C-alpha positions in Angstrom: 94.8 -66.6 -64.8 92.1 -64.6 -66.5 89.1 -63.0 -64.9 86.7 -65.9 -65.5 89.1 -68.3 -63.8 89.4 -66.0 -60.8 85.7 -65.6 -60.6 85.2 -69.4 -60.8 87.6 -69.9 -57.8 86.0 -67.1 -55.8 82.5 -68.5 -56.4 83.6 -71.9 -55.0 85.1 -70.5 -51.8 83.5 -72.2 -48.7 84.2 -69.0 -46.9 81.4 -66.4 -46.8 82.7 -63.6 -49.1 81.5 -60.7 -51.3 83.8 -59.5 -54.0 84.0 -57.0 -56.8 86.6 -55.6 -59.2 87.8 -52.1 -58.8 86.3 -49.9 -61.4 83.2 -52.1 -61.9 79.9 -52.0 -60.1 79.0 -55.7 -60.2 79.2 -57.5 -56.8 79.4 -61.3 -56.6 79.1 -63.8 -53.7 80.8 -67.1 -52.9 78.9 -70.3 -52.3 79.6 -69.9 -48.6 77.9 -66.6 -48.6 74.9 -67.9 -50.6 74.5 -70.7 -48.0 74.9 -68.4 -45.0 72.4 -65.9 -46.4 70.0 -68.8 -47.6 69.8 -67.1 -51.0 67.8 -68.7 -53.8 70.1 -70.9 -56.0 69.3 -68.8 -59.1 71.3 -65.9 -57.6 74.5 -67.9 -57.5 77.3 -66.8 -59.9 75.3 -63.7 -60.8 75.8 -60.0 -60.0 73.9 -59.1 -56.9 72.2 -55.8 -55.9 73.9 -55.2 -52.5 73.3 -52.3 -50.1 74.9 -51.6 -46.7 73.4 -49.9 -43.7 74.1 -49.5 -40.0 73.8 -52.7 -38.0 70.3 -51.9 -36.9 69.3 -51.3 -40.5 68.0 -47.8 -39.6 70.4 -45.8 -41.7 71.4 -46.7 -45.2 75.1 -46.0 -46.0 76.1 -43.8 -48.9 78.4 -45.4 -51.5 81.5 -43.6 -50.1 80.8 -45.2 -46.7 80.3 -48.7 -47.8 82.9 -51.3 -46.8 83.9 -51.8 -50.5 84.7 -48.1 -50.8 86.6 -48.0 -47.5 88.6 -51.0 -48.7 89.3 -49.4 -52.0 90.7 -46.4 -50.2 93.1 -48.6 -48.3 91.2 -48.5 -45.0 91.0 -51.8 -43.0 87.4 -52.7 -42.4 86.6 -54.6 -39.2 83.1 -53.6 -38.1 79.5 -54.6 -38.1 77.1 -53.7 -41.0 73.6 -54.4 -42.1 73.6 -56.1 -45.5 70.5 -56.3 -47.7 70.3 -58.4 -50.9 67.1 -58.8 -52.8 65.0 -58.1 -49.7 67.1 -60.5 -47.6 68.7 -58.8 -44.6 71.6 -59.8 -42.3 73.6 -58.2 -39.6 77.2 -59.2 -40.3 80.8 -58.7 -39.0 82.8 -57.5 -42.1 86.5 -57.7 -42.7 88.1 -56.4 -45.9 91.1 -57.4 -48.1 92.4 -55.8 -51.3 93.9 -58.3 -53.8 96.0 -57.3 -56.7 96.1 -59.6 -59.8 97.4 -59.3 -63.3 93.8 -58.9 -64.4 93.1 -56.0 -62.0 92.5 -55.2 -58.3 89.8 -57.0 -56.4 88.0 -56.0 -53.2 87.0 -58.9 -51.0 84.8 -58.7 -47.9 84.8 -61.6 -45.5 81.3 -61.7 -43.9 80.7 -63.5 -40.6 77.6 -63.5 -38.4 79.2 -65.2 -35.4 82.5 -63.3 -34.7 81.0 -60.6 -32.5 78.7 -63.0 -30.7 81.6 -65.4 -29.9 83.6 -62.5 -28.7 80.8 -61.5 -26.4 80.2 -64.9 -25.1 83.9 -65.4 -24.4 83.9 -62.1 -22.5 83.0 -63.1 -18.9 82.1 -59.6 -17.9 79.7 -59.1 -20.8 78.0 -62.4 -20.2 77.6 -61.8 -16.5 76.3 -58.3 -17.0 73.7 -59.5 -19.6 72.6 -62.2 -17.2 72.2 -59.7 -14.3 70.2 -57.4 -16.6 67.9 -60.1 -17.7 67.3 -61.2 -14.1 66.4 -57.7 -13.2 64.0 -57.5 -16.1 62.4 -60.8 -15.2 62.0 -59.8 -11.6 60.4 -56.5 -12.6 57.7 -58.3 -14.7 57.3 -61.1 -12.2 56.3 -58.6 -9.5 53.8 -56.9 -11.9 52.2 -60.2 -12.9 51.9 -61.5 -9.3 49.9 -58.4 -8.3 48.0 -58.1 -11.5 44.3 -58.6 -11.8 42.6 -60.1 -14.8 42.1 -56.7 -16.6 45.8 -55.8 -16.3 47.2 -59.1 -17.5 47.1 -58.5 -21.3 49.0 -55.2 -21.0 51.7 -56.8 -18.8 52.1 -59.7 -21.2 52.5 -57.3 -24.1 55.1 -55.3 -22.1 57.0 -58.5 -21.2 57.1 -59.7 -24.9 58.4 -56.2 -26.0 61.1 -56.1 -23.3 62.2 -59.6 -24.1 62.2 -59.0 -27.9 64.3 -55.8 -27.5 66.6 -57.3 -25.0 67.4 -60.4 -27.1 67.4 -58.4 -30.3 64.8 -60.6 -32.1 62.4 -59.4 -34.7 59.1 -60.9 -33.4 58.0 -62.2 -30.1 54.6 -63.8 -29.5 52.3 -65.9 -27.3 50.0 -68.6 -28.7 47.1 -70.3 -26.8 45.8 -73.8 -27.5 42.1 -74.6 -27.5 41.0 -76.8 -24.6 41.3 -79.9 -26.8 44.4 -78.6 -28.5 42.8 -78.9 -31.9 43.4 -75.2 -32.6 45.9 -72.5 -31.6 45.6 -68.7 -31.8 48.1 -65.9 -31.5 46.9 -63.9 -28.5 49.8 -61.5 -28.0 52.5 -60.2 -30.4 55.4 -57.8 -30.4 57.3 -56.9 -33.6 60.4 -54.8 -34.1 60.1 -51.6 -36.2 59.3 -52.2 -39.9 58.5 -55.9 -39.2 55.0 -56.7 -40.4 52.6 -58.1 -37.7 50.8 -61.4 -38.3 48.6 -61.7 -35.2 45.3 -61.2 -37.1 46.2 -63.9 -39.6 47.2 -66.5 -37.0 43.8 -67.2 -35.4 42.2 -70.6 -34.9 45.0 -72.5 -36.8 44.3 -76.2 -36.9 47.1 -77.9 -35.0 46.8 -81.0 -37.2 48.2 -79.0 -40.1 51.5 -78.5 -38.2 52.5 -82.0 -37.0 56.2 -81.3 -37.2 55.9 -78.2 -35.0 53.5 -79.9 -32.6 55.7 -83.0 -32.2 58.5 -80.7 -30.9 56.6 -78.2 -28.9 54.7 -81.0 -27.1 58.0 -82.1 -25.8 58.9 -78.6 -24.6 60.9 -76.7 -27.3 61.0 -76.0 -31.0 64.3 -74.6 -32.1 65.2 -74.0 -35.7 68.4 -72.1 -36.7 67.5 -72.1 -40.3 63.9 -72.6 -41.5 65.3 -73.8 -44.9 66.6 -76.9 -43.1 63.2 -78.1 -42.1 62.8 -81.5 -43.7 60.6 -82.1 -46.8 58.2 -84.1 -44.7 57.2 -80.8 -43.2 57.4 -78.8 -46.4 54.0 -77.1 -45.9 55.1 -75.9 -42.5 58.4 -74.6 -43.9 56.5 -72.7 -46.6 54.2 -71.2 -43.9 57.2 -69.9 -42.0 59.0 -68.6 -45.1 55.8 -66.8 -46.1 56.3 -64.7 -42.9 60.0 -64.2 -43.8 61.0 -66.2 -40.8 64.6 -67.6 -41.0 65.0 -68.7 -37.4 62.5 -69.8 -34.8 62.6 -70.5 -31.1 59.4 -71.6 -29.2 59.0 -72.9 -25.7 55.9 -74.7 -24.3 53.8 -73.1 -21.5 52.0 -75.2 -18.9 49.1 -73.9 -16.9 46.4 -75.7 -14.9 48.3 -79.0 -15.3 48.0 -79.0 -19.1 49.6 -77.4 -22.2 48.3 -73.8 -22.3 50.3 -72.8 -25.4 53.8 -71.5 -26.2 55.9 -68.4 -26.3 58.2 -67.9 -29.3 60.4 -65.5 -31.1 61.6 -65.2 -34.7 64.6 -63.8 -36.6 63.6 -62.2 -39.9 65.7 -61.9 -43.0 68.7 -64.2 -42.1 69.4 -67.4 -40.2 70.6 -67.3 -36.7 72.2 -69.9 -34.5 70.3 -69.8 -31.2 72.6 -69.7 -28.2 72.1 -71.5 -24.9 71.3 -68.2 -23.1 68.6 -67.5 -25.8 66.9 -70.8 -24.9 67.4 -70.2 -21.2 65.9 -66.7 -21.2 62.9 -67.7 -23.3 62.3 -70.7 -21.1 62.3 -68.6 -18.0 59.9 -66.1 -19.6 57.6 -69.0 -20.4 57.8 -70.4 -16.9 56.9 -66.9 -15.5 53.9 -66.7 -17.8 53.0 -70.3 -17.0 53.0 -69.6 -13.2 51.0 -66.4 -13.8 48.4 -68.2 -15.9 48.3 -71.0 -13.3 47.5 -68.5 -10.6 44.9 -66.9 -12.8 43.4 -70.3 -13.5 43.2 -70.9 -9.7 41.7 -67.5 -9.1 39.1 -68.0 -11.8 38.3 -71.4 -10.3 37.9 -69.9 -6.8 35.8 -67.0 -8.3 33.6 -69.5 -10.1 33.1 -71.5 -7.0 32.3 -68.3 -5.0 29.8 -67.2 -7.6 28.2 -70.7 -7.7 28.0 -70.7 -3.9 26.4 -67.2 -3.8 24.0 -68.4 -6.5 23.2 -71.5 -4.5 22.7 -69.5 -1.3 20.4 -67.1 -3.2 18.4 -70.0 -4.5 18.1 -71.5 -1.1 17.1 -68.1 0.3 14.6 -67.7 -2.5 13.1 -71.2 -1.9 12.9 -70.4 1.8 11.1 -67.1 1.3 9.0 -67.8 -1.8 5.6 -69.6 -1.9 6.0 -72.6 -4.2 2.6 -72.4 -5.7 2.1 -68.7 -6.5 5.7 -67.5 -6.7 5.2 -64.6 -4.3 6.5 -64.1 -0.8 5.6 -66.7 1.8 4.6 -66.4 5.4 8.2 -66.5 6.6 9.2 -63.5 4.4 6.0 -61.7 5.3 6.8 -61.9 9.1 10.4 -60.7 8.7 9.5 -57.9 6.3 6.6 -56.6 8.5 8.9 -56.5 11.5 11.5 -54.5 9.6 9.0 -52.2 8.0 7.5 -51.4 11.4 10.9 -50.4 12.8 11.7 -48.3 9.8 8.3 -46.5 9.8 8.7 -45.9 13.6 12.2 -44.4 13.0 11.0 -42.0 10.3 7.5 -41.5 11.8 5.8 -42.7 8.6 2.4 -44.4 8.2 2.2 -48.1 7.5 -0.8 -50.1 6.2 -1.7 -53.8 6.1 -4.3 -55.8 4.2 -5.5 -59.3 4.7 -7.4 -60.7 1.7 -9.5 -63.9 1.7 -11.1 -65.6 -1.3 -14.8 -65.8 -0.8 -16.3 -69.3 -0.6 -13.0 -70.9 -1.7 -13.9 -74.3 -0.1 -17.0 -74.4 -2.2 -15.0 -73.5 -5.3 -12.6 -76.4 -4.7 -15.5 -78.7 -4.1 -17.3 -77.6 -7.2 -14.4 -77.0 -9.6 -11.6 -79.2 -8.2 -8.3 -78.5 -6.4 -6.3 -78.0 -9.7 -8.7 -75.2 -10.7 -8.4 -73.8 -7.1 -4.6 -73.7 -7.4 -4.9 -71.9 -10.8 -7.2 -69.3 -9.1 -4.7 -68.6 -6.4 -2.0 -68.1 -9.0 -4.2 -65.6 -10.9 -5.1 -63.7 -7.8 -1.4 -63.5 -6.8 -0.5 -62.0 -10.1 -3.4 -59.5 -9.9 -2.4 -58.4 -6.4 1.2 -57.8 -7.5 0.1 -55.7 -10.5 -2.4 -53.7 -8.4 0.1 -52.8 -5.7 2.7 -50.7 -7.5 4.7 -49.2 -4.6 8.4 -50.1 -4.6 8.3 -51.1 -1.0 5.0 -53.0 -1.1 5.1 -56.7 -0.4 2.4 -59.2 -1.5 2.5 -62.5 0.3 0.5 -65.7 0.6 -0.4 -65.7 4.2 -1.8 -69.2 4.2 -4.4 -71.3 2.3 -6.6 -69.0 0.3 -5.5 -66.0 2.3 -3.1 -63.2 1.1 -1.5 -60.3 2.9 -0.1 -57.0 1.6 2.3 -54.7 3.5 2.2 -51.1 2.3 4.8 -48.9 4.0 4.3 -45.1 3.9 0.7 -45.6 2.8 -2.1 -43.5 4.4 -5.6 -44.6 5.2 -7.1 -42.8 2.2 -4.6 -44.4 -0.1 -5.2 -47.8 1.5 -8.9 -47.6 0.9 -8.3 -46.6 -2.7 -6.0 -49.5 -3.3 -8.5 -51.9 -1.7 -11.3 -50.8 -4.1 -8.9 -51.2 -7.0 -8.2 -54.8 -5.9 -11.9 -55.6 -5.6 -12.5 -54.2 -9.1 -9.5 -56.1 -10.6 -10.6 -59.4 -9.1 -14.1 -58.9 -10.5 -12.7 -58.1 -13.9 -11.0 -61.4 -14.0 -14.6 -62.9 -14.3 -13.5 -66.2 -12.8 -16.6 -68.5 -13.0 -17.7 -69.7 -9.5 -21.0 -71.5 -9.7 -21.5 -71.4 -5.9 -20.9 -67.6 -5.6 -23.9 -65.4 -5.0 -22.1 -62.6 -6.8 -23.3 -63.3 -10.4 -21.4 -66.6 -10.1 -18.1 -64.7 -10.2 -15.2 -65.3 -7.8 -14.7 -62.4 -5.3 -12.5 -61.6 -2.3 -13.0 -59.9 1.1 -10.4 -57.4 2.5 -9.5 -56.4 6.0 -7.5 -53.2 6.4 -5.5 -51.5 9.1 -3.5 -48.3 8.9 -1.2 -46.8 11.5 -0.8 -43.1 10.6 2.5 -41.4 11.4 3.6 -44.0 13.9 5.1 -42.2 16.9 8.2 -43.5 18.4 6.5 -43.9 21.8 3.6 -46.0 20.6 3.6 -49.6 21.8 1.9 -52.3 23.7 2.3 -53.7 27.2 5.2 -56.0 26.1 7.3 -52.9 25.4 7.4 -53.5 21.6 7.4 -50.0 20.1 5.0 -51.2 17.3 3.6 -54.7 17.6 3.4 -56.7 14.4 1.1 -59.2 16.1 -1.3 -56.4 17.1 -1.3 -55.1 13.5 -2.1 -58.5 12.0 -4.7 -59.1 14.6 -6.4 -55.7 13.8 -6.4 -56.6 10.1 -7.8 -60.0 10.8 -10.7 -58.5 12.8 -11.4 -56.1 9.9 -11.4 -59.1 7.5 -14.0 -60.8 9.8 -16.2 -57.7 9.7 -16.0 -57.7 5.8 -17.2 -61.3 5.8 -20.0 -60.4 8.3 -21.0 -57.6 6.0 -21.7 -59.9 3.1 -18.2 -60.4 1.6 -16.9 -58.8 -1.7 -16.0 -55.7 0.3 -13.2 -54.0 2.3 -13.4 -52.9 5.9 -11.2 -51.2 8.4 
């Protein structure tokens, strides 16, 4: 048997082997190895560029440490190695055999990806220990997620994906979220192993209609592919998408939240196919359930928060409607009464002055009769805006007291300041130049003002009822001052 015949036999071996002739550098692979490694067909029966590393691919082995060299020296190889061929990587359990033939000595490596895993699964202690470790990991993150607020959630999800990815020795772990109508999906969280390229930025707003094969599976709960190359041709575009990310094996589990499909959690193996084990599916499913429960709680909390905000808004709106005059948009009589009572108590406590104005539109009934009630309403709106702009104090309150009458509360305002403000109001109203054909003041609309000021209200001041400072008495005093202003010819202010 010559070398070509021997090579032909070794090529056709169903077992996964690498082989080379002592004294030569060329390394060849059997059909079984090409299939296991999912190598392109054009690499079959051709010398391969093979390198070896530690199982985690972190340290590349020197030539004298490779399994071929160890076999050549007569050492029996039974260990795990990382194998890289043309950018394809695979963690393999390697056994060696030296074969002597008339044509020379051959070094043969039997490569297997399952030997170690089967040994581990068959080991009861190892399986139990791994299960206990995973439960501890799951419990740790469940506690974090239960107590997390919205701002902490992203970090904890990232930590969960990283812990799961490292624990299960996968290359990429991620979370996808569907749009409300499930027409799009986006990668919201991603963890990748060292030297594995991230894809999160490229996987945003992907149309789900472009992935019918994937969606048909994930909609039913799980998408499990041991070898992406085995995806049928009807889903060729999806297969190409996965292969473009160097994905060889995928496992994805649906996540439910709020009674609907929220998205899915998934993990990938890069560089080589992998047969997903029952515990892989179990662990990922439990992580997905944990995230689903958390997202459900978050959904419930958001719903309650939204209802609370809407209720507060409704209450504020009701309070506003109850305290705001519908025509002018300023405070109404109800808010005026409560504010005056509170301001009197406060000014008494700090012994500060407090002032009050009552303002009446001169000859307003004649204005309505002459110009119409719509015009009268517009006048009241303009006057309300003018009064608000004229009284600039932070604590001042301008209110519609009733009909064509307005009231202004001015806490911590002295008599001199009050009189100055009153004159400013008279000037501002006159500058509006509102035409009033029945007015004796150059046919312009004017107002009359009644003023009252309590300077440095002492704590002992009060009336017979025992009220320290009577709001009724203050309003009555302002009303009498307003009456005097009208008696004195209107368009003026009186104390």
